[in-house]
Structure formats: C-alpha cells, structure tokens
C-alpha positions as CSV (number, residue, x, y, z in Angstrom):
1,M,-22.1,-114.1,111.7
2,N,-18.8,-112.4,112.4
3,G,-16.3,-112.8,109.5
4,H,-13.3,-112.3,111.8
5,Q,-11.7,-114.4,114.5
6,G,-11.2,-113.2,118.1
7,D,-11.0,-109.5,118.6
8,D,-10.1,-108.5,115.1
9,G,-11.8,-105.4,113.6
10,R,-12.1,-104.0,110.1
11,L,-10.3,-100.8,109.0
12,I,-12.1,-99.3,106.0
13,I,-10.2,-96.8,104.0
14,T,-12.0,-95.0,101.2
15,F,-10.0,-93.0,98.6
16,F,-11.6,-90.2,96.7
17,A,-9.8,-88.7,93.7
18,R,-10.0,-84.9,94.0
19,E,-10.9,-84.7,90.3
20,R,-13.4,-87.3,89.2
21,P,-15.6,-88.2,86.2
22,S,-18.7,-86.1,85.8
23,N,-20.9,-89.2,86.7
24,A,-19.2,-89.6,90.1
25,G,-22.4,-88.9,91.9
26,S,-24.2,-92.0,90.6
27,V,-23.8,-95.0,92.8
28,G,-23.0,-98.2,90.9
29,T,-22.0,-96.5,87.6
30,S,-20.2,-98.7,85.1
31,R,-16.4,-98.4,85.0
32,G,-15.3,-95.3,83.2
33,Q,-12.3,-94.8,80.9
34,D,-11.0,-91.9,83.1
35,D,-10.2,-94.1,86.1
36,S,-6.5,-93.9,86.9
37,K,-4.8,-97.4,87.2
38,A,-1.8,-95.8,88.8
39,Q,-4.0,-94.2,91.4
40,S,-5.7,-97.5,92.2
41,M,-2.4,-99.3,92.5
42,A,-1.1,-96.6,94.9
43,C,-4.2,-96.9,97.0
44,G,-3.6,-100.7,97.3
45,S,-0.2,-102.1,97.9
46,A,1.7,-98.9,98.2
47,F,-0.7,-97.5,100.8
48,T,-0.6,-100.8,102.7
49,Q,3.2,-100.4,103.1
50,L,2.7,-96.8,104.3
51,M,0.1,-97.9,106.8
52,E,1.9,-100.7,108.6
53,P,4.1,-98.5,110.8
54,Q,1.2,-96.2,111.5
55,V,-1.0,-98.9,113.1
56,S,1.8,-100.7,115.0
57,P,1.6,-102.6,117.3
58,A,-1.6,-103.8,115.7
59,S,-1.3,-106.2,112.8
60,L,-2.8,-105.3,109.4
61,T,-3.9,-107.6,106.7
62,L,-5.4,-106.3,103.4
63,E,-8.6,-108.2,102.8
64,H,-9.8,-106.5,99.7
65,H,-9.1,-103.5,97.5
66,T,-11.5,-102.4,94.8
67,R,-12.9,-99.6,92.8
68,V,-16.4,-98.8,94.3
69,G,-17.3,-95.8,92.1
70,P,-15.9,-93.4,89.5
71,G,-12.6,-92.2,90.9
72,I,-13.4,-93.9,94.3
73,F,-11.4,-96.8,95.7
74,Q,-11.8,-98.7,98.9
75,S,-9.5,-100.9,100.9
76,R,-10.7,-103.2,103.7
77,Y,-8.2,-104.5,106.2
78,S,-8.4,-106.9,109.1
79,V,-6.8,-105.2,112.0
80,S,-5.9,-106.6,115.5
81,L,-6.1,-104.9,118.9
82,P,-5.2,-102.3,119.9
83,F,-7.2,-100.7,117.1
84,P,-5.7,-97.6,115.4
85,N,-7.3,-94.2,115.9
86,P,-8.9,-93.1,112.6
87,K,-8.5,-89.5,113.5
88,K,-4.8,-89.8,114.2
89,L,-4.3,-91.7,110.9
90,R,-6.1,-89.0,109.0
91,H,-3.9,-86.3,110.5
92,H,-0.6,-88.1,110.2
93,A,2.0,-86.2,108.1
94,S,2.8,-89.2,105.9
95,I,-0.9,-89.7,105.1
96,A,-1.3,-86.0,104.2
97,A,1.8,-86.2,102.0
98,F,0.3,-89.3,100.2
99,E,-3.0,-87.4,99.7
100,A,-1.2,-84.5,98.1
101,L,1.1,-86.7,95.9
102,H,-1.8,-88.7,94.5
103,A,-4.5,-85.9,94.5
104,L,-6.7,-87.8,96.9
105,E,-8.9,-87.3,99.9
106,I,-8.9,-90.3,102.3
107,V,-11.5,-91.3,104.8
108,F,-10.6,-93.7,107.6
109,D,-13.2,-95.8,109.5
110,I,-12.9,-98.6,112.1
111,V,-15.5,-101.3,112.6
112,P,-14.8,-103.3,115.8
113,H,-17.1,-106.3,115.0
114,P,-17.5,-106.3,111.3
115,P,-20.1,-108.5,109.4
116,T,-19.0,-110.7,106.5
117,N,-20.5,-108.4,103.9
118,P,-19.1,-105.0,103.0
119,L,-21.9,-102.9,104.5
120,R,-20.7,-100.9,107.5
121,P,-23.0,-101.6,110.5
122,L,-25.1,-98.4,111.0
123,K,-28.3,-97.6,112.9
124,L,-28.3,-93.8,113.4
125,A,-27.3,-91.0,111.0
126,V,-27.4,-87.4,112.3
127,F,-27.0,-84.4,110.0
128,D,-26.5,-80.7,110.3
129,M,-29.0,-78.7,108.1
130,D,-27.5,-75.4,106.8
131,S,-24.7,-75.8,104.2
132,T,-25.0,-79.6,104.7
133,L,-28.5,-81.0,103.8
134,I,-29.4,-77.7,102.3
135,N,-27.1,-75.4,100.3
136,E,-27.9,-72.2,102.2
137,E,-27.5,-70.7,105.7
138,V,-31.1,-69.9,106.6
139,I,-30.3,-67.0,108.9
140,D,-28.4,-65.3,106.0
141,E,-31.5,-65.8,103.8
142,L,-33.6,-64.2,106.5
143,A,-31.2,-61.3,106.5
144,R,-31.5,-61.0,102.7
145,S,-35.3,-60.4,103.1
146,I,-34.6,-57.1,104.9
147,N,-31.3,-56.2,103.0
148,L,-29.0,-57.0,105.9
149,T,-27.1,-59.8,104.2
150,S,-23.6,-58.5,104.6
151,A,-23.9,-57.8,108.4
152,V,-25.5,-61.1,109.3
153,S,-23.3,-63.2,106.9
154,A,-20.2,-61.8,108.4
155,I,-21.3,-63.0,111.9
156,T,-22.3,-66.3,110.5
157,A,-18.9,-66.9,108.9
158,R,-17.1,-66.1,112.1
159,A,-19.4,-68.4,114.1
160,M,-19.1,-71.3,111.7
161,N,-15.3,-71.0,111.8
162,G,-15.3,-71.0,115.6
163,E,-14.1,-67.4,116.0
164,I,-17.0,-66.5,118.3
165,E,-19.3,-68.6,120.5
166,F,-22.3,-69.9,118.6
167,E,-25.0,-68.8,121.1
168,Q,-23.6,-65.3,121.2
169,S,-23.5,-65.1,117.4
170,L,-27.0,-66.5,117.1
171,R,-28.4,-63.8,119.5
172,E,-26.5,-61.0,117.7
173,R,-27.8,-62.1,114.3
174,L,-31.3,-62.5,115.5
175,A,-31.3,-59.0,117.1
176,L,-30.6,-57.6,113.6
177,L,-33.6,-59.5,112.2
178,S,-36.3,-58.0,114.4
179,G,-39.1,-57.1,112.1
180,V,-38.7,-59.8,109.5
181,K,-42.2,-60.8,108.2
182,A,-43.6,-63.8,110.0
183,D,-44.5,-65.5,106.7
184,V,-40.9,-65.4,105.6
185,W,-40.6,-69.2,106.2
186,E,-43.1,-69.9,103.3
187,E,-41.0,-67.7,101.0
188,L,-37.8,-69.5,102.1
189,K,-39.3,-72.9,101.3
190,K,-39.6,-71.7,97.7
191,T,-36.0,-70.6,97.4
192,V,-33.9,-72.9,99.7
193,T,-32.3,-75.8,97.8
194,I,-31.7,-79.3,99.0
195,A,-28.0,-80.3,98.6
196,A,-26.9,-82.5,95.7
197,G,-27.1,-86.1,96.7
198,A,-29.0,-85.5,99.9
199,R,-32.2,-87.2,98.7
200,E,-30.2,-90.2,97.4
201,L,-28.2,-90.6,100.6
202,I,-31.3,-90.4,102.8
203,E,-33.2,-92.8,100.6
204,Y,-30.3,-95.2,100.8
205,L,-30.1,-94.9,104.6
206,R,-33.8,-95.4,105.0
207,A,-33.7,-98.5,102.8
208,R,-31.2,-100.0,105.2
209,G,-33.4,-99.2,108.2
210,V,-31.1,-96.4,109.6
211,M,-32.7,-93.7,111.7
212,T,-32.1,-90.3,110.1
213,V,-32.1,-87.1,112.1
214,V,-31.4,-83.4,111.4
215,V,-30.2,-81.3,114.3
216,S,-29.7,-77.7,113.4
217,G,-28.5,-74.4,114.9
218,G,-31.0,-72.9,112.5
219,F,-34.8,-72.7,112.9
220,A,-37.6,-75.2,113.6
221,P,-39.9,-74.2,110.7
222,M,-37.2,-75.0,108.1
223,A,-36.0,-78.1,109.9
224,S,-39.6,-79.3,110.0
225,W,-40.0,-78.6,106.3
226,L,-36.8,-80.4,105.5
227,K,-37.8,-83.4,107.6
228,E,-40.9,-83.8,105.5
229,Q,-39.0,-83.2,102.2
230,L,-36.5,-85.9,102.9
231,G,-38.5,-88.3,105.0
232,L,-36.3,-87.9,108.1
233,D,-37.3,-89.5,111.4
234,H,-36.6,-86.5,113.6
235,A,-35.8,-82.8,113.5
236,F,-34.3,-80.6,116.2
237,A,-33.7,-76.8,115.8
238,N,-34.1,-73.4,117.4
239,H,-37.5,-71.7,118.0
240,V,-38.0,-68.0,117.3
241,R,-40.4,-66.1,119.5
242,R,-42.8,-63.7,117.8
243,P,-43.9,-60.7,119.8
244,I,-47.2,-60.9,121.5
245,S,-49.3,-57.7,121.7
246,S,-52.5,-57.0,123.7
247,S,-54.5,-57.6,120.5
248,A,-55.9,-60.9,119.7
249,V,-53.2,-63.5,119.0
250,R,-53.8,-66.5,116.8
251,R,-51.5,-69.6,117.1
252,I,-50.4,-71.7,114.2
253,D,-48.9,-75.1,114.4
254,I,-45.6,-75.5,112.5
255,S,-44.8,-79.2,113.2
256,L,-42.3,-78.9,116.0
257,N,-43.7,-75.9,117.8
258,Q,-46.6,-73.6,118.2
259,L,-45.6,-70.1,117.4
260,A,-47.5,-66.9,118.4
261,E,-48.1,-64.3,115.8
262,C,-49.1,-60.7,116.5
263,P,-50.9,-58.3,114.2
264,P,-49.2,-55.3,112.6
265,N,-48.2,-52.4,115.0
266,D,-46.8,-48.9,114.6
267,A,-43.2,-50.1,114.2
268,Y,-44.0,-52.9,111.8
269,P,-47.2,-52.7,109.7
270,Y,-47.2,-56.5,109.2
271,T,-47.0,-59.6,111.4
272,H,-43.4,-60.1,112.2
273,L,-40.6,-61.8,114.2
274,S,-39.2,-60.2,117.4
275,G,-35.6,-61.1,117.0
276,D,-35.7,-63.2,120.2
277,L,-35.5,-67.0,120.8
278,A,-38.4,-68.7,122.5
279,P,-37.2,-69.1,126.1
280,E,-39.2,-72.3,126.7
281,Y,-37.1,-74.2,124.2
282,P,-33.3,-75.1,124.5
283,I,-30.9,-73.3,122.2
284,V,-29.3,-75.7,119.8
285,T,-25.7,-75.1,120.9
286,P,-22.8,-77.5,120.0
287,E,-23.3,-79.1,123.4
288,Y,-27.0,-79.6,122.7
289,K,-26.2,-81.2,119.3
290,R,-24.0,-83.7,121.1
291,H,-26.7,-84.2,123.7
292,V,-29.3,-85.1,121.0
293,L,-26.9,-87.7,119.5
294,E,-26.1,-89.2,122.9
295,S,-29.8,-89.2,123.9
296,L,-30.9,-91.1,120.8
297,I,-28.1,-93.6,121.3
298,Q,-29.2,-94.2,124.8
299,E,-33.0,-94.3,124.1
300,H,-32.6,-96.7,121.2
301,S,-29.7,-98.8,122.6
302,I,-27.5,-98.0,119.6
303,P,-23.8,-98.8,119.8
304,V,-21.8,-95.6,119.4
305,T,-19.8,-97.4,116.7
306,E,-22.9,-97.7,114.6
307,T,-23.6,-94.0,114.3
308,L,-22.7,-91.5,111.6
309,V,-22.6,-87.7,112.0
310,V,-22.2,-85.2,109.1
311,G,-21.8,-81.4,109.4
312,D,-19.8,-78.4,108.2
313,G,-19.5,-75.9,111.1
314,S,-17.6,-75.5,114.3
315,N,-20.8,-76.0,116.2
316,D,-20.8,-79.6,114.8
317,L,-17.4,-80.6,116.1
318,L,-18.6,-82.0,119.4
319,M,-21.1,-84.3,117.8
320,L,-18.7,-85.2,115.1
321,H,-16.2,-86.4,117.7
322,A,-18.9,-88.2,119.7
323,A,-20.0,-90.4,116.7
324,G,-18.7,-93.7,115.5
325,L,-18.0,-92.0,112.2
326,G,-17.9,-88.2,112.1
327,I,-17.4,-86.6,108.7
328,A,-17.0,-82.8,108.1
329,W,-18.7,-82.2,104.8
330,R,-17.3,-79.3,102.7
331,A,-16.5,-77.7,106.0
332,K,-15.1,-74.5,107.3
333,E,-11.4,-74.2,107.6
334,R,-11.1,-74.8,111.3
335,V,-13.5,-77.8,111.1
336,Q,-11.4,-79.3,108.2
337,R,-8.4,-79.2,110.6
338,E,-10.1,-80.6,113.7
339,A,-12.8,-83.0,112.5
340,P,-12.3,-86.8,112.8
341,Q,-12.7,-87.1,109.0
342,R,-13.4,-84.7,106.2
343,L,-14.6,-84.9,102.6
344,N,-15.0,-82.2,100.0
345,G,-17.0,-83.7,97.2
346,T,-19.8,-82.3,95.1
347,T,-22.6,-84.7,96.2
348,L,-23.6,-86.1,99.5
349,S,-24.1,-89.4,97.8
350,D,-20.3,-89.8,98.1
351,L,-21.0,-90.9,101.7
352,I,-22.8,-94.0,100.4
353,Y,-19.5,-95.4,99.2
354,I,-17.9,-95.0,102.6
355,I,-20.6,-97.2,104.3
356,G,-20.6,-100.0,101.8
357,G,-23.1,-98.8,99.2
358,G,-20.9,-99.0,96.1
359,V,-21.0,-101.3,93.1
360,E,-20.2,-104.3,95.3
361,D,-23.6,-104.3,96.9
362,G,-25.1,-106.3,94.1
363,N,-22.5,-109.0,94.5
364,N,-23.0,-109.7,98.2
C-alpha cells in the first residue's frame, strides 16, 4: 500500500557525522552519549528551511527526523512533483556550506512511489570490486609479486582518477605483468582482504531478497572467489589469457571461465600469464559496467529507481549515474566531484542506514 497520495514521492536525506563513535559500524546500536543534540537539531528543522528554496516549485513536508545510528540521522520528506534532482541537491553551494559548518556528509535519495515503512524499495545492488568490496587493487597486487608495484600503481591511480582511458591503462599494466606465475590467484586469495562492513551489507541485502552483483575491471578468478566468499548472485570481470605453447595444455575451470595454462619455457621456467586479455571475452570498460546494470534491469524487469550501485573509480561513473541510487564509496578525487552521491565512511555497513536498515527496522 502506498503511504502517499497522488504523485507524491519521498525524499530521504541521511546525515553522517564525519567523526562518529567507535561503534558506528554496528547497525541498531543503542544510543551513545557522544551523539550531538545540536547536530541532530540542525539536520531537522534548520535543514528543512535550507531545503525549501532548493526543491521549489515542489512542495516539501517533513514526515520524520530521527537518529538511525551512532552519529547518523535521517530525515524523510513527502515531496510533490516535479521531484528535485538528488545530484543537484548534493552539489548545491548551500548544501556544501551546511556540510562544512556541521561536519557532515549528506546523502540524498528520491523514492517516487514510497511504501508506508522506512525501507527503501530495492531489488538490485551492483558493486565494484577493487577498493570497494575488497581493500586492494588486484592488479597492483599482481605487480607486487614481480616487484613492479610502483610502475603499475602509478598507472592504476591515473586510470581510477580518470586521467587516462581505462582500457588503455589496463592493457599497459597487463603488458608489464607478462610472466606472472599462473598460480598467483591462489596466493592473492590468502592476502586480499574483504572490506569492513561488506559481509554485513551483503547479508542484509540478501535477507531483503535483493540481487547482489559484482562487476569489476579486475579479473575473473578474484571476482569468482569474492562471489563465493560473500554469497553474491553474479560476478563479471576481465579474463586474462595465458600463453599456449605447442606442448600439452591442460585446462582448469575457474568458475567464470576456462583458462589455458602452458608449461614452463625458456623465458619463464614456470606456468605463467601472458600479459594479454582473452579476446573471446568483453573488456569490462565503464560502458560495459553500465551495460551489465542495464541488462540485469531489463532481464529481471526491475525499475531503475529500485537499483543501487556502489563504486570508487572513474570507470564506475557511468553505472553510478545510471542507477536509482549511485554512491561513490571512499572514491577518487574526480569521482567525489562527479558522482551522484558520495560517502567516506570506514565501513560499508553505513549504506544499510541509507536504505532503511537502521534502528527503526524493529519498530515497523
């Protein structure tokens, strides 16, 4: 049942204090002594007054303002057509000034046909992998295995900040990695770390029946591993070709792909990677990431408004903008500026509060 009349929507605004209690990553934590009453009041009535001219000619009615977690507050407004653009709100100078004055980060979300409960309607969540669901950049870890960290990391940083085209940067970095041992994936699985709050966030989404997907400009063996670790529904990533010699070749199945391995040769006395991408598979470019999102939306008849995308690099921007709610997580400088929304917390479980999973869940 729709809790609003006519064409009204719901504007959801979540306020994150830049400095929060140490237990901020635990959803539903009891009220702490460190919460700022002044901050909460500012997020309520004062912010409503600030918002009214920004959403005009739409009308704005504050339905509810509450603390949903340690140092986290949320306001829910009934808003009429024409709905305000959340991205424009986030980038407005007056909003930026309010954030700076009150030491906040603010996330704006619009729900066209909201339910009566506080849960944001959501059917699909798509995540980047490197520096999002995991803490590392896998290609940099590959470089570390052959002592080329500095050279490869420099290209990675430029690519993630949008200074060079992603496909060009990927091919340049892979060329430097020719000769990496083919069993490097098994070693990486021992050292790569899953980001704080990722397990909690994915468990929460799965409990709500949300389809969860990782789409990565990284590599299929690690995306496949992460899919199994977190219980994701789908994984999409790049495939690396291993050189094939005239000697006998054995094939191994790594979940998303069958990869050829060749025995040691004169150049490399061990089974190794070639430094090339497998030509039979698409390269996971920014356009391909958006394509994955749009294809899943179409295949499963999911309203765009009921999708969430989270990523940190410039190659995530297209899919961030194509989602109902696109959030740049601890993102690169350019992405912070251009993304629809951004958040710089210490745990991905912060995102649970944005979509209605705070302390109010137990009361609805």
